[in-house]
Structures are given as C-alpha cells and as structure tokens.
N, C-alpha and C positions, 0 to 999 in steps of 0.2 A: 428206547421203548419203555423202560421202567420209569424214567423221568417224566415222560408224558403221562403215564398211568398215575404217578404220585400227585401230579398237578391236578389231574381230573378228580382224584379221590378227595383232595383238599377242597376243591370247589363243590363237589357233591355234598360233603359234610357241612360246608358253609351254607349252601342253599337249602339243604334239607336236614337240619339238625336232628339227631336221634336215629339215623339210619343204623340198622344192625349189621353185623359182620356178614350175615346171609344176604341181606339186601345189597350191600356194597359188592359182594362177590358176584351177584347176578348182573349188576350194572357194569362192573368192570370185566366180567367174563373170566374170572379167576377163582381159585379156591378160597375158602374162609381162612385157611392157614396163611395164604399169601396176603390177604387183607390185614391180618394181625401183624405180619412182618412189615408191611408197608406203613402201617400206623406207627410202628416203632421207628421206622426210617424217617418219617415226617417229624416225629418228636426230636430225633437226633439232629434234624436239619433246622430246628428252631420253630417249627409250626406247632402251636400248643394244642395238639389233639389229645382228647381224654376219652376213656371209655367208662360207661356206667352200667352196672348190672341191674337186673330187676325188670319188672313188667314194662316200665316206661324207659328202660335203658337203651343204650346205643352209643354211637360216636358223636362227640360234640367238639367244637372249638371253644377255647377260653372266651369268656364274656368280653365283648368289645373288639375281638380280633377279627380283622378282615384280610383275606388273601387278595393282594393286588394282581392284576393281569399283566404285570411287567415281564413275566417269564414266557409270554407267547412267542413262538417262533414266527419269523416273518411269513412263512408259507401258511401257518395256521391263521394269521391275521388276514392274509389275502383271501383265503377260503371263507372266513367268517364274514368279510365284507361283501362277498359275492352271494351269500346265502339268501338274500331277500329278493323278491320280485317287486320292483317299483309299481308296476301297473296293478298288481294284486293288492298291494297295501293301499293304493289310492282307492281302488274299488271298495275295499272294506272300511274306508274311513280312518285308516291307521297311518297315513303317510306322515303326518306331523309328529305322532308318537314315535315312529320309526326313526325319523330324523333326529329327534331329541335323544333317543337311545344311542344312535350312532355317534353323536357328539360326546355323550357321556363316556362311551367306550373309548373313543379316540383320546380323550383327556387322560385315561388311565394307562395308555400304552407308552413304552419307551419311544424316543424320537425315531430310532432306526425301524422299529416295528410299525409305527404310525405311518412312516413314509411308504412302506411296503403295502399297507392296507389301502391307502389313498391311491397308490399307483394301480392297483388291481381294478378299482372303480373306473379309472380313465381308459383301461384297456379292454374291459369286457362288459357287455350289456346283453341281457336276455330279452328278446321281443317274442313273446309266446304266441300271439295270434297268427293265423295264416295270412298269406299275401292276399291283396285285393279284397279284404274284408275288414271293415272298421267295426270292431266289437263295441256293443253298447253295454254299459254297466246297468244291470237290473236294478230298478228303483228300490226293491225291497231287500237288496243284498245286505246293507249295513244293519237293518233291523234283524234279519236272520242271523247275521254274525254275532250280534249281541245275545241272541237266544242261545247260540252255540257256546259262547263264553260262559254264560250263566247257568248252563244245563237247565234251561227253562222249557217246560212242556208247552207246545204251541199248537194252534189249530191252523193248518195250511190249507188255503184254497188255491187250487191250481186247475189249469186247462189240460185235460187229458186229450191227446190228439186223436182224431177220428181215424177210422180205418176204411179202406176201399172207398174213399171219396166222401165218407160221412163227416158231418161237422164235429168239431171238438165238443166235449162235455165238461162241465164244471163240477169238481168234486172237492169236498172239505173233509180233512182227516186230521185227527189229533196224533201228533208224532213227538218223539224224543229226538231233537236235532243233534246229531253226534259230530258232524264235521262238514266242511266245505271243501270242494276240489275245483281247481281251475284246470280245464283240459282243452288245449287248442283254442283258447280265447273264450271258452264257454264255461260258466260256473254251474256246478252241480251241488246239491245238498244230499248228504247221506244221513238217513234218519231210520228210527225203528218205531214201529207201531207198538204200543204197550200191549203185552200179552205173552211175550216169550222172552227168555233171557239169552237164549242161543239160537243158532240156526236161521231159518228163513230162506226163501228161495232167491234165485238170482233175478235181476231186473228184467222187465219185459222189453223186447225190442222197440215197441212203440211205433212211431211213424217211420217206416222204412222205404219211403219213396226215394228215387235216385238222388244221390248227393246228400241224403239225410239219414245218417246211420248212427246217430248219437243216442246215448242213454237219456232217459228223461221221463219215462212212464213207470208207474208203480207196478209191481208184480203181485199177484194174488190178492186183488182188491177185495175179494169176498171173504178172505180169511183174517182171523185176528192174529196180531203179532207178526214179526218178521222184519227183515231189513228192506228198505226202499231207497231208491235214488230218484231225485227230482231235478229237472232243469229249472234253475232259479228264474230264468226269464219267462217261464210258464206259470210261476206262482203269482197269484193276483192279490193275496192277502195273507198277512202273518198276524194272528191275534192270540192273546193269552188263552190258554186252554181253560175251558169253563170248570169251575169247581175245585181248582187247586192253585196254590201260590208257592208251593214248596218246589225246590229243584228236584229233578229226577235223579235217581242213583245210576251213574254210568256203569256199564259192564267193564270191570277192571281189566279184563283180557282183550278188550277191543283195541285194535291198532288201525288207524285210518288208512295208512299207506298200504299195508298188507291187504286190508279189506278191498280197497279200490283195485289193486293189481289183480286180485283173484277174480273179482266180479266183472271187471272190464274185459279181461281175457276171455271169460266164459261168455260174456255178452257178444263179443266179436265173433266167436265161433257159432253161437246160437243163431246168428243172422244167416249163416251160409246154409240155406235149406235147399238150394238147387244146384245141380252139377251140369255143366255144359262141356262138350268135347270140342276141342279146337286144335288147329294146326298152326304153328308159329314159325316164322322165319328166324334166322339167327338174330336179326335186329329186333324182331318182335319179342324174343326171349329177354333181350336186354332191356326193352321198354316196359315189359309186363309189370315190374314193381312200381312204375310211375302211374299206372292206371288202376291197379287192383290192390286190395288190402293185403298187408304182409302175411297174415295167417293163411289166406287163400293161395298166395304165391308159393308159400312153403309146401302146402299140400299138393298143389298142381305139379311142382317140379318133382316131387317124390313119385308121381304117377307117370312121368315122361318116359317114352320109349326111345329107341335109337333114332337118329336122324334118317330121313329117306334120302334117295339119290339127289334131291334138290336141296338137301340140308335143312328141311323143315321138320319140326318135331311135334308129334301129337301128344296131347295130355288132357287130363280131366281137371277142369277148373271149378272149384266150389264158388258159389255166388249167392246173393240174396234172392234173386228172381231173374227171369228172362228180361224184364224191363231194365234192371240194373246192369245185367250182363251186356245188353245192347249199348247202354250209355257208356260203359267203361271200355268195351272192346272196340267201339267205333273210333276211339282215339288212336288206335293202332293202324288204321287204314288197311292197305294191302298186305301188311305184315302178319295178319291173322286171318284164318279161314275157319268159320264155324262149321263143324261137321254134324253136330246134333245139340239140341233137339231140332226136329224138322221145322217147327214154327219159327224159332229164332233164325235158322238158316234162311228161311223164306223172307224174313224181315230184312236181313242183310242184303239179300238179292234185290229186293225192292228198293232198298236204300242205294245200292250201287247203280241200279237202272236210272233212278232219279238223278244221281250225280252225273251219270254219263249224258243224260238228256240236257242237264243244265250247262255242262261244259262241252257239248258237242260243237261240230264245225259251224253250223248255222248260228248258234248262239254266240260263238266267238266273234263272227263278223258283226253281229248286232252290237255286242259289247264294245268293240273297237270303234264303231260308228258313233256311239253315244258317249264315248270317253271324253273328258275335258280336253279341248284343244283339237278335237277331230274336225276335219273340214265338212262343211255343210253339203247337202246334196242339191 
C-alpha cells in the first residue's frame, strides 16, 4: 500500500512541480506529516525529491530527473489500458492522439508489464451504445470538445424540443462549456450560463414521450446563471461568444463525474410524476426491471403488499405518465393487471379486446388459409 502511494507521490511531483505538503496530502488522502515522511523515504530510495520554502515553494524533483513507469504492477497496467473508450475517442477526434500516447506508454513499460497490458486489450472491450441502434456522431462534437479543452466561452444554438405536440424552438445562449458526457451512446454537454458561481437548478425533463427520457433541455431558461445540460445532437451551431476572446475561469470545486451523477439521478426521479397501481404475477415481478426504470422499480417494490392466494402482488408503480406506463407495462402481457387509474385500466381492456379479436378463431382460419403453401380454394 505504501509503495503504491510513494510511486503516486513521485509522479504527482513530477507532473505538477511545486505542490505543497497540504496539496499532496489532499491528493493522497493522508496527513501532511505522512507526506513529509514519504518524501524522506523517496530520498532514501534515490528519488531526488527536494522541498523549498516560501511563497512559491513546495516539492520538486531535481532538474532533468524523470520517474519511469517501470514500477507499474501488471494489474495496474491492465487497468490503465482499459481506461479509454475507443468509440468516444473517435467521436472526439482524439483516436490518433490516444494511439500515439498508448505506444509511448508501452515503450516505457517493462516487458512483463507490457505483456499484461496488451493482454487486457485482447480480452475486454466496452461497447457503450444500446442494441439495435447505430449511434451517429454529432457533427459539432469535435468543435465543442475543443471549446471544453480551451475553457472557451461559446454561443450555442440548439433545438429545444416542443411539448404536447408543438414543434421545436431554436434558442441561442452564451455558455461556459465545462465538460462532455457519453451516456448510453448519446453525447451531452454540461455548461454554465455566466451569472452564478455556484448552484443552479437541475435539468428539465424536456421531451418525455414514450422511449425518450433523456436529458437534453435546459432548465430555467428565463433566469441568469446556473448549470445546464444539452444533448449535443440537438446543437446546431457552436460560435465564439461575442465580445470576448479570453478563456473563462473554471469553478475550481466543479467535478464533472459528481455533478453528472447527482443531476442525472435527480432527473430520473423528476420524471416520475404519475403513480399507477398494478397487480403482478411472480413472473411479472421478475420481468418488471426489464420494462421499467430502476428507480421506479425500487420504489414500487417498497410499496408491495403480501401475495394474494393466486400469488399475485399489488404495488404502486411511479412512472412518467399514463402513456409511458401503457408502453412499458404492455410488454408484460398477462403477467400484469392495472388496477388504477381507471383510464389506464380501460385502455388495457380495449387493448386486450383488440388482441382477442385479432387472434380469434375466425381470424386463425383466415391466417392459415393465406399462409405460404396453403392449398387454394
């Protein structure tokens, strides 16, 4: 454990000369006293670490010294070579640079570690998009990525989805692009509208028609400041912000992964604005997670009562709307019975009647007569 920490400390000092004991303690999650002891241990091991006092002081390596990565454990190398998403790098226009970096890293590794790293690439591959959907790379993604890298203020023009059947509207907004997220094959941009340094509301559900429950519309369009999330494939233009050429100053406390996790979880629950009561068979309970969002399943199971004499369980299922509930629950067939609301139950009754008519005895005879190879009349 300590050996790994010492290696990490040497690499931190090499990549960021001048880190203070306090900064290293935060990065390594240890005390400043432990940092001082570790620095002494590195010196005793032959790593020329020196500390300097004063306003611009900190820890440095001797001029010209470079720590080679020959001390990587094979498991660490395997993990490192699995950390990239080939499709994401390609979408961002970084696949060539990533391949060059991989070759450079490979050249620094010991033969035994190099073999372990290359072996992991042959054994594991991450294919992020869902089945039966060929994701298209948004045309403006590379330009937006360059703005993210450069902390460049931009004017985004995007199509805000309409609601209740209304057509989409085009909006242009000046934003600070903080990061890009690839979620289930779809790219999202996380940005902040200048005007606040912290806070901002969560994203709007946007278009919530059946099967479309993704982030992608901005929240609080009439307010100044705040965080926004945009689907990149809805962005139609990325232009320099008028009147400024200087990079914006990033919020030092912003962490993209934590921000996304918090906002996406809140978004998923914000969609669940309707509750339907259903009765499920044992098989229906097993299949429910395949048809309904995970957060909704957890809440529904928490409300479940004891099984009735037929083994069926009644529970309250949170969902986006009756329309979405019908689309999801119809997949469970006779393993689910809708108890309320009355309108949704009536819709399932009409659906069942239509199916019975379609597959009735008379229609079966007609289907057999028209099947390929059936004898003529």
